[in-house]
C-alpha positions in Angstrom: 1.6 -14.3 -84.1 0.3 -10.9 -85.6 -2.0 -8.5 -83.4 -5.5 -7.4 -84.7 -7.9 -5.0 -83.7 -11.1 -6.5 -83.7 -13.5 -4.3 -81.5 -13.8 -1.1 -79.2 -14.4 -2.0 -75.5 -17.8 -0.3 -75.7 -19.0 -2.6 -78.1 -19.5 -5.2 -75.4 -20.8 -5.3 -72.1 -20.2 -7.6 -69.3 -21.8 -11.0 -69.9 -21.7 -10.4 -74.0 -20.0 -11.7 -77.1 -19.3 -10.9 -80.5 -18.0 -13.1 -83.5 -15.8 -11.6 -85.8 -13.8 -12.7 -88.7 -9.9 -12.5 -88.8 -8.5 -14.3 -92.1 -9.4 -17.4 -92.4 -10.4 -17.5 -88.1 -13.9 -17.3 -86.7 -13.4 -15.8 -83.5 -15.9 -15.1 -80.4 -14.9 -12.1 -78.3 -16.3 -12.3 -74.8 -16.6 -10.0 -72.1 -16.8 -11.3 -68.5 -16.0 -9.5 -65.4 -14.9 -6.6 -67.1 -12.0 -8.9 -68.6 -12.0 -9.7 -72.7 -11.6 -13.4 -73.8 -11.4 -15.0 -77.4 -11.7 -18.3 -78.3 -12.7 -19.9 -81.7 -16.3 -19.0 -82.2 -17.3 -22.4 -83.9 -18.7 -25.2 -81.4 -16.0 -28.1 -81.7 -19.3 -30.6 -81.2 -21.2 -29.2 -84.4 -21.1 -26.0 -86.4 -22.9 -23.7 -84.4 -21.5 -20.1 -83.7 -20.9 -19.8 -79.7 -21.1 -16.0 -80.0 -25.2 -16.8 -80.3 -24.8 -19.0 -77.2 -25.7 -18.3 -73.6 -22.6 -16.5 -71.0 -22.5 -17.2 -67.8 -20.1 -17.4 -64.7 -16.9 -17.8 -67.3 -18.5 -20.7 -69.5 -20.5 -20.3 -73.2 -23.2 -22.6 -74.1 -23.4 -23.8 -77.5 -26.7 -22.8 -78.8 -27.4 -25.9 -80.5 -26.7 -28.7 -78.1 -25.7 -27.0 -74.9 -22.2 -27.9 -74.7 -20.2 -25.9 -72.3 -16.8 -24.5 -72.6 -14.6 -22.4 -70.1 -13.8 -18.9 -72.0 -10.9 -18.5 -70.0 -9.0 -21.9 -71.1 -11.2 -23.1 -74.0 -11.9 -26.4 -72.0 -14.8 -28.4 -73.3 -16.7 -29.0 -69.7 -20.0 -31.4 -71.0 -21.1 -33.6 -73.6 -21.5 -33.8 -76.0 -18.4 -31.6 -76.8 -15.2 -33.5 -76.1 -12.5 -31.3 -78.1 -11.1 -28.1 -76.2 -11.7 -25.0 -78.1 -8.4 -22.8 -79.3 -7.9 -19.5 -77.2 -6.3 -16.3 -78.5 -4.3 -13.8 -76.2 -6.3 -10.5 -75.9 -5.6 -7.0 -74.8 -6.9 -3.9 -74.8 -4.7 -0.7 -76.0 -5.4 2.4 -77.2 -9.0 2.2 -77.1 -9.0 -0.9 -79.1 -9.6 -4.8 -78.0 -6.5 -6.6 -80.0 -6.5 -10.2 -80.5 -3.2 -12.5 -81.6 -3.7 -14.5 -84.1 
C-alpha cells in the first residue's frame, strides 16, 4: 500500500467531491462533516463519475441513474447498483490529503 498525495484540504469544502487519477485508479475524494473519504470514482452500475454526483448525508448519488453509495463504507444503498465501491484509507498530514492505494 502506497500513500499518495492527491489534494490539499482547502481544495474541498464540506459536501464537495473531487475526481483524481492515481496510476490506473480513478478515485473520488469527498469531504463530509470535516472528514475526508475516498472511493472508486466510477459507479459500479454503469460508467459515470461519482465525483459529478450529489453528495448528501454521507452518501453519493450517481449522476446518471441515481444509484447511491455510502462514502464511508462504499456500500451500494439502492438499485440499480448492486455492487459496493472500493474504498481507500485517507489521512491529512503536512498540509496534504493522502490516499493509500
